[in-house]
C-alpha positions in Angstrom: 2.2 134.4 -9.4 -1.5 135.2 -9.2 -2.7 138.8 -9.6 -6.0 139.9 -8.1 -7.9 142.4 -10.2 -10.6 144.8 -9.3 -12.9 147.1 -11.3 -13.2 150.8 -10.6 -16.0 152.8 -12.3 -15.0 156.1 -13.9 -17.4 158.1 -11.8 -15.6 156.8 -8.7 -12.5 158.8 -9.6 -13.6 161.8 -7.6 -10.1 162.5 -6.2 -8.7 163.1 -9.7 -11.6 165.4 -10.6 -11.0 167.5 -7.5 -7.3 167.6 -8.2 -8.1 168.7 -11.7 -10.4 171.4 -10.4 -7.5 172.6 -8.1 -5.6 173.5 -11.3 -7.8 176.6 -11.5 -5.7 178.0 -8.6 -2.7 178.3 -11.0 -4.5 181.1 -12.9 -4.2 183.3 -9.9 -1.4 182.0 -7.7 2.0 180.3 -8.2 2.8 176.9 -6.8 6.1 175.2 -6.1 7.5 171.6 -6.3 10.8 170.1 -5.7 12.8 168.2 -8.2 16.0 166.8 -6.6 17.6 169.8 -4.9 15.9 172.3 -7.2 12.6 174.0 -6.3 10.6 175.1 -9.3 7.9 177.7 -9.4 5.0 177.3 -11.8 2.0 179.4 -12.9 -0.7 178.7 -15.4 1.9 179.3 -18.2 3.8 176.3 -17.0 0.6 174.2 -16.4 2.0 171.2 -18.3 5.1 171.2 -16.1 3.0 171.1 -12.9 0.9 168.2 -14.2 3.8 166.1 -15.3 5.4 166.6 -11.9 2.5 164.8 -10.1 2.9 161.1 -9.2 -0.4 159.4 -10.0 -1.3 155.8 -9.8 -4.1 153.5 -11.0 -7.0 155.1 -13.0 -5.9 158.7 -12.0 -2.7 158.1 -14.0 -4.7 157.2 -17.1 -7.0 160.3 -16.7 -3.9 162.4 -16.3 -2.5 161.1 -19.6 -5.8 162.0 -21.3 -5.6 165.5 -19.9 -2.0 165.9 -21.2 -3.0 164.5 -24.6 -5.8 167.0 -24.7 -3.4 169.9 -23.9 -1.1 168.8 -26.7 -4.1 168.7 -29.1 -5.0 172.2 -28.2 -1.4 173.4 -28.7 -1.4 171.8 -32.1 -4.4 173.9 -33.0 -3.1 177.1 -31.4 0.5 177.1 -30.0 0.3 178.5 -26.4 -3.3 177.6 -25.8 -2.7 174.3 -23.8 -2.6 176.1 -20.5 -6.2 177.0 -20.7 -7.6 173.5 -21.3 -8.1 172.8 -17.5 -10.1 176.1 -17.2 -12.5 175.1 -19.9 -13.1 171.7 -18.4 -15.2 173.4 -15.7 -16.1 176.7 -17.4 -17.6 177.7 -20.7 -18.0 181.5 -20.3 -16.5 183.6 -23.2 -17.3 187.2 -24.0 -16.0 188.2 -27.4 -14.4 191.7 -27.2 -13.1 191.9 -30.8 -9.8 193.4 -32.1 -7.7 196.0 -30.4 -4.6 198.0 -31.3 -1.0 196.8 -30.9 -0.5 198.9 -27.7 -3.5 197.2 -26.1 -2.1 193.8 -27.0 1.2 194.8 -25.5 -0.6 195.8 -22.3 -2.4 192.4 -22.2 0.9 190.5 -22.7 2.5 192.5 -19.9 -0.3 191.3 -17.6 0.8 187.7 -18.0 2.4 186.2 -14.9 6.0 186.3 -16.1 9.2 187.8 -14.7 9.9 191.6 -14.9 13.1 190.8 -16.8 11.0 188.9 -19.4 8.6 191.9 -19.7 11.6 194.3 -20.2 13.0 192.0 -23.0 9.6 191.8 -24.7 9.1 195.5 -24.7 12.5 195.9 -26.4 11.4 193.3 -29.0 8.1 195.2 -29.4 9.9 198.5 -30.1 12.2 196.9 -32.7 9.7 194.7 -34.6 7.6 195.7 -37.5 4.1 194.5 -38.2 5.4 191.5 -40.3 8.6 190.8 -38.4 9.0 187.2 -37.3 10.2 186.8 -33.7 12.4 183.8 -32.9 13.4 182.9 -29.3 16.3 180.4 -29.0 18.7 179.1 -26.4 22.3 180.4 -26.5 25.6 179.5 -24.8 26.3 183.2 -24.0 25.8 184.7 -20.6 23.6 187.6 -21.7 20.3 187.9 -23.6 21.0 189.2 -27.2 18.4 190.6 -29.6 19.6 190.5 -33.2 17.8 191.7 -36.3 18.1 189.3 -39.2 17.4 190.7 -42.7 18.3 187.4 -44.4 17.1 183.9 -44.9 18.8 181.6 -42.4 19.6 177.9 -42.6 21.3 175.5 -40.2 24.0 174.5 -42.6 27.6 173.5 -42.0 30.8 173.6 -44.0 32.0 170.3 -45.3 34.0 168.9 -42.3 37.3 168.1 -44.1 37.2 171.5 -45.9 36.7 173.3 -42.6 39.5 171.4 -40.9 41.9 172.2 -43.8 41.2 175.9 -44.0 41.8 176.2 -40.3 39.9 177.9 -37.5 37.4 180.0 -39.4 34.3 181.4 -37.7 33.0 183.7 -40.5 33.0 183.5 -44.3 31.3 186.0 -46.6 30.7 186.0 -50.3 29.3 188.7 -52.5 26.9 187.9 -55.4 27.7 184.1 -55.3 26.3 181.5 -57.6 24.4 178.8 -55.7 24.6 175.3 -57.2 22.9 172.3 -55.5 23.6 168.6 -56.2 21.4 165.8 -55.1 23.9 163.2 -53.7 27.6 163.9 -53.9 30.1 164.7 -56.7 32.1 161.5 -57.2 35.5 162.9 -58.3 37.3 166.2 -58.9 37.1 165.5 -62.6 33.3 165.5 -62.4 33.2 169.1 -61.1 36.2 170.3 -63.0 34.2 172.4 -65.6 32.8 174.4 -62.6 36.2 174.8 -61.1 37.6 176.1 -64.4 34.8 178.6 -64.7 35.3 179.8 -61.1 39.1 180.2 -61.7 38.4 182.3 -64.9 35.5 184.5 -63.8 36.3 184.7 -60.0 32.6 184.8 -59.2 32.3 182.9 -55.9 30.2 179.7 -55.8 28.3 178.1 -53.0 28.3 174.4 -53.8 25.7 172.4 -51.8 25.6 168.6 -51.7 24.8 165.8 -49.3 28.5 165.0 -48.9 31.9 165.5 -50.6 34.6 162.8 -51.2 37.9 163.5 -49.5 39.6 164.2 -52.8 37.1 166.9 -53.7 37.2 168.5 -50.2 41.0 168.6 -50.3 41.2 170.1 -53.7 38.6 172.9 -52.8 40.4 173.6 -49.5 43.9 173.7 -51.0 42.8 176.1 -53.8 40.7 178.2 -51.3 43.9 178.8 -49.2 45.9 179.7 -52.3 43.2 182.1 -53.4 42.9 180.4 -56.8 39.3 179.1 -56.2 36.4 180.5 -54.2 34.1 177.4 -54.2 32.5 176.9 -50.8 31.3 173.4 -50.1 28.3 172.9 -47.7 26.4 169.8 -46.8 22.7 169.2 -46.2 20.5 166.2 -45.3 22.7 165.1 -42.3 20.0 165.9 -39.8 16.2 166.0 -39.6 16.3 169.8 -39.8 18.1 169.8 -43.2 16.4 166.9 -45.0 14.2 169.2 -47.1 16.7 172.0 -47.2 17.4 171.7 -50.9 13.7 172.7 -51.7 14.0 175.7 -49.4 17.3 176.8 -51.0 15.7 176.5 -54.4 12.9 178.8 -53.3 15.3 181.4 -52.0 17.9 181.3 -54.8 15.6 180.4 -57.7 18.1 177.6 -58.6 17.2 174.0 -59.6 18.5 170.9 -57.9 20.9 168.9 -60.1 19.7 165.3 -59.7 20.2 162.0 -61.6 16.5 161.4 -61.0 15.8 164.3 -63.4 18.2 162.8 -65.9 21.0 165.3 -65.1 24.6 164.5 -65.8 26.5 166.4 -63.1 29.5 167.4 -65.4 27.3 169.2 -67.9 24.5 170.3 -65.6 27.0 172.3 -63.5 27.4 174.7 -66.4 23.7 174.9 -67.2 22.8 178.4 -66.3 19.1 177.5 -65.9 20.2 175.3 -62.9 22.1 178.2 -61.2 20.7 180.1 -58.3 22.1 183.3 -56.9 21.9 185.6 -53.9 23.1 189.1 -53.2 25.4 188.0 -50.4 26.0 185.1 -48.1 27.4 185.0 -44.6 28.4 181.8 -42.9 29.1 181.6 -39.1 29.1 178.7 -36.6 25.4 179.4 -36.2 24.6 178.6 -39.8 24.2 180.2 -43.2 22.5 183.5 -43.9 21.5 184.3 -47.4 20.6 187.9 -48.4 18.2 188.0 -51.3 15.2 190.0 -52.5 13.5 186.9 -53.9 10.0 186.2 -52.7 9.2 182.8 -51.2 5.5 183.4 -50.2 4.1 180.5 -52.3 6.7 178.1 -50.9 6.0 179.2 -47.3 2.2 178.8 -47.8 2.8 175.2 -49.0 4.7 174.5 -45.8 2.0 176.1 -43.6 -0.6 173.9 -45.3 1.5 170.9 -44.3 1.5 172.1 -40.7 -2.3 172.3 -40.7 -2.6 168.8 -42.2 -0.4 167.0 -39.7 -1.0 166.0 -36.1 2.6 164.9 -35.4 4.1 167.4 -32.9 7.7 166.7 -33.9 7.0 167.1 -37.6 5.1 170.3 -36.9 8.1 171.7 -35.1 10.4 170.8 -38.0 8.0 172.5 -40.4 7.7 175.6 -38.2 11.5 175.9 -38.1 11.5 175.8 -41.9 9.1 178.7 -42.0 11.3 180.7 -39.7 14.3 180.0 -41.9 12.4 181.4 -44.8 11.6 184.6 -43.0 14.1 187.4 -44.0 12.5 190.0 -41.7 13.1 188.5 -38.2 14.3 189.3 -34.7 16.3 186.6 -33.1 16.2 186.6 -29.3 19.1 184.5 -27.8 18.4 183.5 -24.2 21.2 182.0 -22.1 20.9 178.2 -21.6 21.2 178.9 -17.8 17.8 180.7 -17.9 15.2 178.1 -19.1 12.4 179.9 -17.2 13.2 183.2 -19.0 13.1 181.4 -22.4 9.7 179.9 -21.5 8.4 183.3 -20.4 9.5 185.0 -23.6 8.1 182.2 -25.7 4.7 182.4 -24.0 4.6 186.2 -24.5 5.4 185.9 -28.2 2.7 183.2 -28.6 0.1 185.3 -26.8 0.9 188.5 -28.7 0.8 186.7 -32.1 -2.5 185.1 -31.2 -4.0 188.4 -30.2 -2.9 190.0 -33.5 -4.3 187.1 -35.5 -7.6 186.5 -33.7 -8.5 189.3 -31.3 -9.6 189.2 -27.6 -12.1 187.4 -25.5 -12.9 187.9 -21.8 -13.3 185.1 -19.2 -13.5 184.8 -15.4 -9.7 184.4 -15.3 -9.1 187.4 -17.5 -8.6 188.2 -21.2 -7.0 185.8 -23.6 -6.6 185.4 -27.4 -9.8 184.3 -29.2 -8.0 181.5 -31.0 -6.7 180.2 -27.6 -10.2 180.1 -26.2 -11.6 178.3 -29.2 -8.8 175.6 -29.3 -9.0 175.0 -25.5 -12.8 174.9 -25.5 -12.9 172.3 -28.2 -10.3 170.0 -26.8 -11.8 170.4 -23.2 -15.2 169.4 -24.6 -13.7 166.3 -26.3 -11.9 165.4 -23.1 -15.1 165.6 -21.1 -16.9 163.4 -23.6 -14.1 160.9 -23.6 -14.1 160.6 -19.8 -17.9 160.2 -19.7 -17.6 157.4 -22.3 -15.2 155.4 -20.1 -17.2 152.9 -18.1 -14.4 152.1 -15.7 -10.9 150.7 -15.2 -9.7 147.2 -14.4 -6.8 147.4 -12.0 -4.6 145.0 -10.0 -4.6 145.0 -6.3 -1.4 147.1 -6.4 -3.4 149.8 -8.3 -1.7 149.1 -11.7 -4.1 149.6 -14.6 -4.4 146.5 -16.7 -7.3 147.3 -19.0 
């Protein structure tokens, strides 16, 4: 089969340029598109959704990918700034206004084109949050929006599956002043952890035992004695998902314990009774949502190290994992649980949080489309400039007769 190719110069892609210019309309008006039987409404805050819904072919499709890539790059620099990249492709006006007070920032966030319900929820968050409170918006299976204050470190940890099955349908477990002991790998036999079980039986001080996995024999012994009330050793696993691969390091920071590992020359049987390896917290609470640890230990240095990693990586998925670790290490936080049936509401709340945080961190600039956070303007300007240069450096596109780009 013979394909006929043709060459299109980049400056001939005027249709895409005009379409890209039409994105400016989203800063003032809403637009609609249909996906299946669902009609979706988008504003500039859902700019990326509108762009991905377009069906482009030939060179326009390549240019669209470049635009989306530029928006991702802007978001990596300042989460929430991606919606302003199309504006700075055609505009460069910025008037620095400086820093305002929290009430002014609230007013600016209320001016965003989001639903009234989202504005009401954010005002509730604003009234409850302190100056250093972290705000976390998540999806929930519940029917109503729930705002919950969390004064603890929170980790996505699960009970050992067999232990959980044997102790029955349990949704909440609490322990007061527990020891926290962490093992790299898994205890091989009950005999290996017997010194710890003996101590637990004698002192009655509860123990959170964390490992990558537990053999059936160990799980069964812990569960049987848990039900009898003779032991209070709670087995939990980590490293079973991408969110918990580095959880041991975070737990060490919170509990001030040390990971027991053969790599460090540790013999599990003796290391379990080494008090220098033990960590502790004031209280723990486990629910189906994860593990909450109440402690006054400071983790600032550990958090700074993770934030440095976020700055030094360009991988979006890795950045998200690292940000979730930072949120887990925040013991002054508000959790906003949004019903799964309201994805638009979650997006609105998420955008309001990102805008407010950016205002607090960097101040305000004024543009033709209104005020925005300074850090948003900088990130969007820089990536828009890079995109313009990239497009100008493209001589043209080699396409097949059916408009498929081949080079």
